[in-house]
matplotlib code that plots the C-alpha trace (Angstrom):
import matplotlib.pyplot as plt

x = [9.4, 8.9, 11.6, 11.5, 10.7, 7.3, 5.4, 1.8, 3.2, 4.8, 1.6, -0.5, 1.8, 1.4, -2.4, -2.3, -0.1, -2.5, -5.4, -7.0, -7.8, -7.1, -4.5, -6.1, -9.9, -10.0, -12.3, -12.2, -11.3, -14.3, -14.7, -12.1, -8.5, -6.9, -3.7, -0.3, 1.2, 4.9, 5.0, 8.1, 6.8, 10.0, 8.8, 12.2, 11.9, 9.9, 10.9, 7.7, 8.2, 7.7, 4.5, 0.9, -2.5, -4.9, -8.3, -8.6, -10.2, -7.5, -4.8, -6.0, -5.9, -2.2, -1.3, -1.7, 0.4, 2.9, 4.9, 1.9, 0.9, 4.4, 4.7, 1.2, 1.6, 5.1, 4.0, 1.0, 2.9, 5.7, 3.5]
y = [2.5, -1.1, -3.7, -6.9, -8.7, -7.0, -9.8, -11.2, -14.3, -12.3, -10.3, -13.4, -15.1, -12.1, -12.2, -15.9, -15.4, -12.8, -15.2, -12.6, -10.3, -6.6, -6.2, -2.9, -3.4, -7.2, -7.2, -10.5, -10.2, -10.9, -9.9, -7.1, -8.2, -6.5, -4.4, -5.3, -2.4, -1.6, -0.7, 1.5, 3.0, 1.8, 0.1, -1.5, -3.3, -6.4, -8.3, -10.1, -8.6, -5.2, -6.2, -6.5, -7.0, -4.0, -3.5, -0.6, 1.7, 1.2, 1.3, 4.8, 5.9, 5.0, 7.4, 10.4, 10.9, 8.2, 8.5, 7.8, 4.7, 3.3, 3.6, 2.3, -0.7, -1.5, -1.2, -3.4, -6.1, -6.3, -6.4]
z = [-27.5, -26.4, -26.6, -28.7, -25.4, -25.3, -26.9, -26.9, -25.2, -22.4, -21.9, -21.9, -19.3, -17.0, -17.4, -16.6, -13.6, -12.3, -13.0, -15.5, -12.6, -12.4, -9.6, -8.4, -8.5, -8.7, -11.7, -13.7, -17.4, -19.6, -23.3, -23.3, -22.9, -19.9, -20.1, -18.8, -17.0, -16.4, -12.7, -13.1, -16.4, -18.2, -21.3, -21.7, -18.3, -19.1, -16.0, -14.9, -11.4, -13.1, -14.8, -13.6, -15.1, -15.1, -16.5, -18.9, -16.3, -13.7, -16.4, -17.4, -13.8, -13.7, -16.5, -14.1, -10.9, -11.8, -8.7, -6.5, -8.5, -8.7, -4.9, -4.2, -6.5, -5.2, -1.5, -2.1, -4.0, -1.4, 1.7]

ax = plt.figure().add_subplot(projection="3d")
ax.plot(x, y, z, "-o")
ax.set_aspect("equal")
plt.show()
C-alpha cells in the first residue's frame, strides 16, 4: 500500500522536475500521463530522490527483474 504522501501533487512535482521526459528512453510526455516510479520499489519511500518519471512502456519493463532495474537506475542517476 502507498502512504498518504503519495499524492497527485508529489507525482506532478516529479514529472516537472524530470521535465516530463521518461528517464529511461527519453520520450516526451504527450497525451498519456507518465508514471512515477519508486526506484527501490518501496511504496512507502516517497523521497524525491527515490522517484523518477517513466513512460508506461518503460515502467512495465521495470516490473520484471527488479534488482537489475534498481541497480541500473541508481548507477545511471549517480554517475
